[in-house]
Backbone as CSV, one residue per row, in Angstrom:
resi,resn,N_x,N_y,N_z,CA_x,CA_y,CA_z,C_x,C_y,C_z
1,MET,0.828,-1.255,-0.179,-0.015,0.029,0.029,1.017,1.229,-0.108
2,ASN,0.394,2.194,-0.778,1.436,3.561,-0.849,0.654,4.608,-0.016
3,THR,1.427,4.757,0.995,0.922,5.644,2.155,1.768,7.052,2.005
4,ASN,2.691,7.092,1.175,3.430,8.433,1.089,2.639,9.244,0.065
5,PRO,2.065,10.383,0.541,1.187,11.259,-0.425,2.090,11.831,-1.519
6,ARG,3.486,12.043,-1.314,4.282,12.557,-2.456,4.372,11.734,-3.629
7,ASP,4.472,10.236,-3.147,4.414,9.186,-4.345,3.144,9.346,-5.156
8,SER,1.928,9.379,-4.567,0.840,9.401,-5.264,0.525,10.673,-6.130
9,GLU,1.143,11.783,-5.593,1.046,13.080,-6.228,1.940,12.948,-7.597
10,ARG,3.084,12.349,-7.569,3.996,12.179,-8.584,3.335,11.351,-9.843
11,ILE,2.679,10.285,-9.214,1.938,9.461,-10.130,0.703,10.018,-10.823
12,SER,0.032,10.914,-10.091,-1.149,11.676,-10.835,-0.598,12.841,-11.647
13,ARG,0.403,13.456,-11.416,0.942,14.430,-12.356,1.379,13.742,-13.381
14,GLY,2.073,12.734,-13.332,2.694,11.967,-14.651,1.751,11.567,-15.554
15,LYS,0.461,11.544,-15.114,-0.613,10.954,-15.934,-1.476,12.229,-16.654
16,ARG,-0.924,13.247,-16.476,-1.764,14.432,-17.046,-1.437,14.646,-18.447
17,LEU,-0.121,14.612,-18.966,-0.033,14.733,-20.302,1.117,13.692,-20.671
18,THR,0.771,13.076,-21.773,1.644,12.075,-22.529,1.721,12.399,-23.926
19,VAL,3.075,12.622,-24.273,3.247,13.012,-25.757,4.502,12.232,-26.360
20,ASP,3.846,11.523,-27.540,4.930,10.545,-28.168,5.809,11.611,-29.133
21,LEU,7.135,11.539,-28.950,8.040,12.282,-29.696,8.982,11.213,-30.634
22,PRO,9.287,11.815,-31.941,10.288,11.048,-32.499,11.648,10.806,-31.630
23,ALA,12.307,9.818,-31.986,13.447,9.408,-31.194,14.541,10.444,-31.302
24,GLY,14.689,11.095,-32.529,15.705,12.334,-32.521,15.341,13.630,-31.717
25,THR,13.999,13.819,-31.671,13.526,14.917,-31.052,13.660,14.580,-29.417
26,LEU,13.341,13.469,-28.937,13.416,13.033,-27.638,14.996,13.230,-27.104
27,ALA,15.830,12.810,-28.030,17.226,12.745,-27.723,17.607,14.187,-27.616
28,ALA,17.362,14.881,-28.528,17.723,16.574,-28.416,17.128,17.146,-27.300
29,LEU,15.885,16.844,-26.949,15.119,17.371,-25.567,16.050,16.965,-24.437
30,LYS,16.374,15.761,-24.323,17.197,15.263,-23.235,18.616,16.022,-23.161
31,ILE,19.174,16.161,-24.415,20.487,16.872,-24.288,20.284,18.348,-23.662
32,LEU,19.319,18.987,-24.294,18.925,20.430,-23.842,18.952,20.327,-22.397
33,VAL,18.005,19.510,-21.909,17.600,19.565,-20.524,18.844,19.316,-19.615
34,ALA,19.846,18.485,-20.146,20.930,18.008,-19.357,21.900,19.372,-19.345
35,GLN,21.946,20.263,-20.479,22.986,21.309,-20.522,22.431,22.341,-19.766
36,ARG,21.118,22.503,-19.626,20.535,23.566,-18.712,20.332,23.123,-17.229
37,GLU,20.546,21.958,-17.079,20.569,21.283,-15.570,19.195,21.583,-15.053
38,THR,18.249,21.186,-15.669,16.726,21.191,-15.423,16.085,20.010,-15.855
39,THR,14.691,20.010,-15.704,13.921,18.774,-16.152,13.269,18.796,-17.471
40,ILE,12.835,17.820,-18.047,11.977,17.911,-19.114,10.538,18.888,-18.933
41,ARG,9.893,18.490,-17.780,8.788,19.056,-17.319,9.036,20.652,-17.417
42,GLU,9.963,21.102,-16.633,10.464,22.633,-16.691,10.437,23.230,-18.038
43,VAL,11.201,22.524,-18.837,11.528,23.072,-20.266,10.136,23.053,-20.997
44,VAL,9.466,21.972,-21.160,8.051,21.880,-21.786,7.086,22.919,-21.178
45,SER,7.115,23.049,-19.767,6.051,24.122,-19.316,6.474,25.545,-19.694
46,SER,7.934,25.706,-19.783,8.267,26.996,-20.269,7.994,27.396,-21.670
47,LEU,8.255,26.506,-22.366,7.790,26.681,-23.840,6.477,26.811,-24.100
48,LEU,5.663,25.900,-23.281,4.164,26.122,-23.610,3.653,27.492,-23.105
49,ILE,4.181,28.042,-21.834,3.841,29.579,-21.438,4.232,30.445,-22.256
50,LYS,5.581,30.280,-22.940,5.941,31.215,-24.055,4.909,31.356,-25.075
51,GLU,4.763,30.236,-25.748,3.815,30.076,-26.841,2.350,30.683,-26.486
52,ILE,1.800,30.323,-25.337,0.519,30.854,-24.905,0.669,32.387,-24.820
53,LYS,1.563,32.982,-24.264,1.873,34.418,-24.313,2.198,35.086,-25.704
54,GLY,2.619,34.277,-26.545,3.061,34.813,-27.879,4.204,35.205,-27.907
55,ASP,5.170,34.863,-27.061,6.695,35.113,-26.891,7.550,34.241,-27.643
56,ALA,6.974,33.005,-28.361,7.713,32.168,-28.771,8.504,32.688,-30.025
57,ARG,9.840,32.144,-30.125,10.488,32.653,-31.383,10.108,32.244,-32.695
């Protein structure tokens, strides 16, 4: 039984959005994330926010 609320929170957040990316795109994203010392979630969230605001390049 999972009694740690943080574990169940991680699981539910992980199910919110799933995107299939081509292998090359995923590899490039992983490299970018490593270079910026961040997470895929943070990079994708940042890009989405920029796009919604109309600030995307």
